C-alpha positions in Angstrom: 42.3 25.4 53.8 44.4 24.3 50.8 45.0 21.1 52.8 41.4 20.1 51.7 42.8 19.5 48.2 46.1 17.9 49.3 46.8 14.3 48.3 46.6 13.1 51.9 43.3 14.8 52.5 41.9 13.5 49.3 43.0 9.9 50.1 41.1 10.1 53.5 38.9 13.3 53.9 36.5 11.7 56.3 38.0 12.8 59.7 38.0 16.4 58.4 34.5 16.0 57.3 33.5 14.9 60.8 35.3 17.8 62.3 33.4 20.1 60.0 30.0 18.5 60.6 30.5 18.9 64.3 31.9 22.4 64.4 31.3 24.2 61.1 28.7 22.5 58.9 28.6 25.6 56.8 32.1 26.8 56.2 33.1 30.1 54.5 36.6 29.9 52.8 37.2 33.7 51.9 40.7 32.7 50.3 38.9 30.6 47.7 35.8 32.8 47.5 33.5 29.8 48.3 31.3 28.2 51.0 31.2 24.5 51.8 28.1 22.6 53.2 29.0 19.4 55.1 25.8 18.0 56.7 23.4 15.7 55.0 20.3 17.8 55.3 22.2 20.9 54.1 23.7 19.2 51.1 20.5 17.5 50.0 18.8 21.0 50.4 21.3 22.6 48.1 20.9 19.8 45.5 17.2 20.3 45.4 16.3 24.0 46.1 16.8 25.4 42.5 15.2 28.7 43.6 18.1 29.3 46.0 21.0 27.4 44.3 21.7 27.5 40.6 23.7 24.9 38.7 25.0 27.5 36.3 28.5 28.9 37.0 27.5 32.1 35.3 25.6 32.8 38.6 29.0 33.3 40.2 30.8 34.9 37.2 32.6 31.8 36.1 32.8 30.2 32.8 30.0 27.7 32.2 30.8 24.5 30.3 28.3 23.6 27.7 27.1 20.6 29.5 23.4 20.2 30.4 24.1 19.6 34.2 25.4 23.1 34.4 22.0 24.3 33.0 19.0 25.4 34.9 15.4 24.7 33.8 13.8 25.1 31.4 16.7 24.4 29.0 18.1 21.7 31.4 14.7 20.0 31.4 14.6 19.9 27.6 18.1 18.7 27.1 17.8 16.1 29.9 14.7 14.7 28.4 16.6 14.2 25.1 19.6 12.4 26.6 17.4 10.2 28.8 16.3 8.3 25.8 19.8 6.7 25.7 19.4 5.6 29.3 16.0 4.1 29.6 15.7 0.9 31.6 15.3 -1.1 28.5 18.3 0.3 26.7 20.5 -0.3 29.8 19.2 -3.8 30.3 20.0 -4.7 26.7 23.6 -3.7 27.3 24.0 -6.6 29.8 25.3 -9.3 27.5 27.8 -6.9 26.0 29.2 -5.6 29.1 29.7 -9.2 30.3 31.6 -10.0 27.2 33.8 -7.0 27.6 34.5 -7.8 31.2 35.4 -11.2 30.5 37.8 -10.3 27.7 39.6 -7.8 29.9 39.9 -10.2 32.8 41.3 -12.9 30.3 44.2 -10.8 29.7 45.4 -10.5 33.3 43.9 -13.5 35.3 46.8 -15.8 34.6 49.4 -13.2 35.8 47.9 -13.2 39.3 48.3 -9.3 39.4 47.1 -6.2 37.7 46.8 -2.5 38.0 43.1 -2.4 38.5 42.4 1.1 36.9 44.7 0.6 33.9 43.8 -3.1 33.2 40.1 -3.3 34.1 38.1 -0.3 35.7 39.2 2.4 33.3 38.8 0.4 29.9 35.5 -1.2 30.8 33.2 1.7 31.1 35.1 3.5 28.3 34.4 0.6 25.9 30.8 0.7 26.8 30.4 4.5 26.3 32.3 4.4 23.1 30.0 1.6 21.7 26.9 3.6 22.9 28.1 6.7 21.2 29.3 4.8 18.1 32.9 6.0 18.2 35.8 3.7 17.6 37.5 2.2 20.6 40.8 2.3 18.8 40.8 6.0 19.7 40.9 5.1 23.4 44.2 6.8 24.1 42.9 10.0 22.7 39.6 9.7 24.7 41.7 9.0 28.0 43.9 12.1 27.3 40.8 14.1 26.8 39.0 12.8 29.9 42.1 13.5 32.0 42.2 17.2 30.9 38.5 17.7 31.4 38.7 16.2 34.9 41.5 18.7 35.8 38.9 21.5 35.4 38.3 20.9 39.0 41.6 22.7 39.7 40.1 26.0 38.5 38.6 26.3 41.9 41.8 27.1 43.6 42.9 29.8 41.3 46.6 30.6 40.5 48.8 28.9 37.8 47.1 25.6 38.1 43.8 27.1 37.3 45.1 29.0 34.4 46.8 25.8 33.1 43.7 23.7 33.5 41.6 26.2 31.6 44.0 26.5 28.8 44.3 22.7 28.4 40.6 22.4 28.4 40.3 25.0 25.6 42.8 23.3 23.5 41.1 19.9 24.1 37.7 21.3 23.2 39.1 22.4 19.8 40.5 19.0 19.1 37.3 17.3 20.2 35.2 19.7 18.1 37.2 18.8 14.9 37.0 15.1 15.7 33.3 15.2 16.3 32.6 17.4 13.1 34.0 14.6 10.9 32.0 11.9 12.8 28.7 13.9 12.5 29.2 14.6 8.8 29.6 10.8 8.3 26.4 10.1 10.4 24.3 12.6 8.5 25.2 10.9 5.3 25.2 7.3 6.5 23.1 7.1 9.8 23.8 4.2 12.2 22.0 2.8 15.2 24.0 4.7 17.7 23.8 7.7 20.1 25.8 10.0 17.9 23.3 9.5 15.0 20.4 10.2 17.4 22.0 13.3 18.6 22.9 14.5 15.0 19.2 14.1 14.1 17.5 15.2 17.4 15.4 18.2 17.7 14.4 20.4 20.7 11.4 22.6 20.3 11.5 21.9 16.5 15.2 22.8 16.1 18.2 20.5 15.7 21.0 20.5 18.1 24.0 22.7 17.2 27.4 21.0 16.9 28.2 22.9 20.1 25.3 21.3 21.9 26.4 17.8 20.7 30.0 18.6 21.7 28.7 19.3 25.2 26.9 16.0 25.3 30.0 14.2 23.9 32.3 15.7 26.6 29.9 15.0 29.4 29.2 11.4 28.4 32.8 10.6 27.7 33.8 11.8 31.3 30.7 11.2 33.5 29.9 8.0 31.8 33.2 6.5 32.7 34.8 8.1 35.7 32.2 7.3 38.2 32.1 3.6 37.3 35.8 3.5 37.2 36.0 4.8 40.8 33.1 2.7 41.9 34.9 -0.5 40.9 38.3 0.8 42.3 36.7 1.9 45.5 34.8 -1.5 45.9 38.0 -3.6 45.6 39.9 -1.1 47.9 37.1 -1.4 50.6 36.9 -5.2 50.2 40.8 -5.5 50.8 40.5 -3.3 53.8 37.5 -5.1 55.2 38.1 -8.8 54.6 35.1 -9.8 56.7 32.8 -8.0 54.3 34.6 -9.5 51.3 34.0 -13.0 52.8 30.4 -12.1 53.5 29.7 -11.1 49.9 31.4 -14.2 48.6 29.3 -16.4 50.8 26.1 -14.5 49.9 26.4 -13.2 46.3 22.8 -11.7 46.5 24.4 -9.1 48.8 26.4 -7.6 45.9 23.8 -5.0 44.9 23.7 -3.7 48.5 27.5 -3.8 48.7 27.8 -1.6 45.7 25.3 0.9 47.3 27.5 0.8 50.4 30.6 1.5 48.3 28.8 4.5 46.8 28.1 5.8 50.3 31.3 4.9 52.0 33.7 6.0 49.3 31.6 8.3 47.2 33.2 8.6 43.7 32.2 12.3 43.3 32.9 14.1 46.6 31.3 17.5 45.8 29.6 19.4 43.1 29.3 23.2 42.1 26.3 25.4 43.0 25.8 29.2 42.9 23.5 31.2 45.2 20.7 33.0 43.3 19.9 35.1 46.3 20.9 35.5 50.0 20.5 32.1 51.7 20.2 31.5 55.4 21.8 28.4 56.9 23.3 27.3 60.2 23.1 30.9 61.6 25.0 32.4 58.7 24.1 34.2 55.5 25.5 33.1 52.1 25.2 36.2 49.9 23.8 36.0 46.4 26.2 35.2 43.7 28.4 33.0 45.9 30.2 29.6 44.8 28.9 26.8 47.0 30.2 23.3 47.3 27.7 20.7 48.6 30.1 18.1 50.1 28.4 14.9 49.0 31.1 12.7 50.5 30.6 14.3 53.9 26.8 14.1 53.7 27.1 10.3 53.1 29.0 10.0 56.4 26.7 12.0 58.4 25.8 9.9 61.6 22.4 11.7 61.9 21.5 10.0 58.7 23.5 6.7 58.7 24.0 4.5 61.8 27.6 3.6 62.4 28.4 5.9 59.4 32.2 5.2 59.7 31.7 1.5 59.2 31.8 -0.3 55.8 28.6 -2.6 56.0 27.6 -4.3 52.8 24.2 -5.2 54.2 23.3 -1.7 55.1 19.6 -1.3 54.2 18.0 1.3 53.9 20.9 3.3 52.5 19.7 6.7 51.4 23.0 7.9 50.1 23.2 10.8 47.6 26.2 9.7 45.7 24.4 10.1 42.4 23.0 13.5 43.4 19.4 14.3 44.0 16.5 15.9 42.4 16.3 17.1 38.7 20.1 16.6 38.4 20.2 13.1 39.6 22.8 11.2 37.5 21.3 9.9 34.4 23.9 7.1 34.1 23.3 5.8 37.6 21.6 2.6 36.3 24.3 2.0 33.9 27.1 2.5 36.3 25.5 0.1 38.8 25.0 -2.5 36.1 28.7 -2.2 35.0 29.9 -2.4 38.6 27.8 -5.5 39.4 29.0 -7.3 36.3 32.7 -6.3 36.8 32.8 -7.1 40.5 30.8 -10.3 40.1 33.2 -11.5 37.3 36.3 -10.4 39.4 35.2 -12.1 42.6 34.3 -15.3 40.7 37.6 -15.5 39.0 40.0 -14.4 41.6 40.6 -14.8 45.4 43.1 -13.6 47.9 43.1 -10.1 47.0 46.1 -8.1 48.4 47.6 -4.7 47.6 50.8 -5.1 45.5 52.5 -1.9 46.8 53.1 -0.6 50.2 53.0 2.9 49.0 49.8 4.8 49.8 47.5 5.1 46.7 47.6 8.2 44.6 44.3 9.9 44.1 42.9 10.3 40.6 43.7 13.7 38.9 40.5 15.6 39.8 40.0 17.4 43.0 36.4 16.5 43.3 36.8 12.8 42.6 37.7 10.1 45.2 39.5 6.9 44.2 43.0 5.7 43.2 44.8 6.6 39.9 46.7 3.3 40.4 45.9 0.3 42.4 48.3 -2.6 41.8 46.7 -5.7 43.3 47.7 -9.4 43.6 45.3 -12.3 43.6 45.0 -16.1 43.0 43.0 -17.5 40.2 39.9 -19.2 41.5 39.7 -22.9 41.0 
């Protein structure tokens, strides 16, 4: 079962998912002390039934990061309502001009070369710039932010146990201390001289008449820094990869630019950026003729659910005009991703700019792409591409 987390499997898990949906839609992995759900109906149920499945890892006797999506109601409801204010439709729409400016500036640096490493040159810095500006932190600290993000993403390795798990936990503890010190200085400045940014709003926010603790704000900061960048990065990377592998679909979106929003939804389904999430059983749960005991770690396999042929016709085909497309790439229910609208906007602007300014996309390396450094994330860590400047 360790093959599930191998480089080759993470690059293309879909044949394995198909095998599991057909033969073992609910799989117990005793060696890793977890259960996996592979079918669309089962995954959606696990994401929605909060009486049966908890988001808190304390349910399964594991450390619970201080991020609100690892909390259950009522605390989750209160904290989510607070952070939702930063992602209202109006706030997201107002970011459009600035995202366009940032996208254009990044492409200006590579378009004449006719080649780039898509993550390093474009898909990583763009959403990181946007989140940094929303938070009100200096983008000059980007190398530090990226290092922190990489360490936080490696927390997914704690699932497999052993030396890798211990190292990931130790690195996260060290980075959390660094981030706490960094954030304390920023918060002190905001309380003295408030600004029009998310960090100021968090520093002055109240829940039930009480201000947020620095631990609460640190949790938001870690979550926004990672979740606010990684999904968009992989959405852009996976879109370009899918277009290169499906030139007919690339030609179609070039001919009908109005299809780009549908194409983005299909990328989210076909190459889901976050392949699985954590849940813990609150009680014994019956599914597919088996019983998951209370207190067990469960992985709803979102990437598999989005390829379930019982939900999606020709599920293995990349079809940019697929409509309807009820994928669950951003989760479902009360934990639906708050940044989904922002991620879609960033991807739409980035891909529109890239397609308008470059043609003839090809991979610049014959080596198979290396997955990003998180077990639950799907997408390339590096993606060297070549192209021609559009006339």
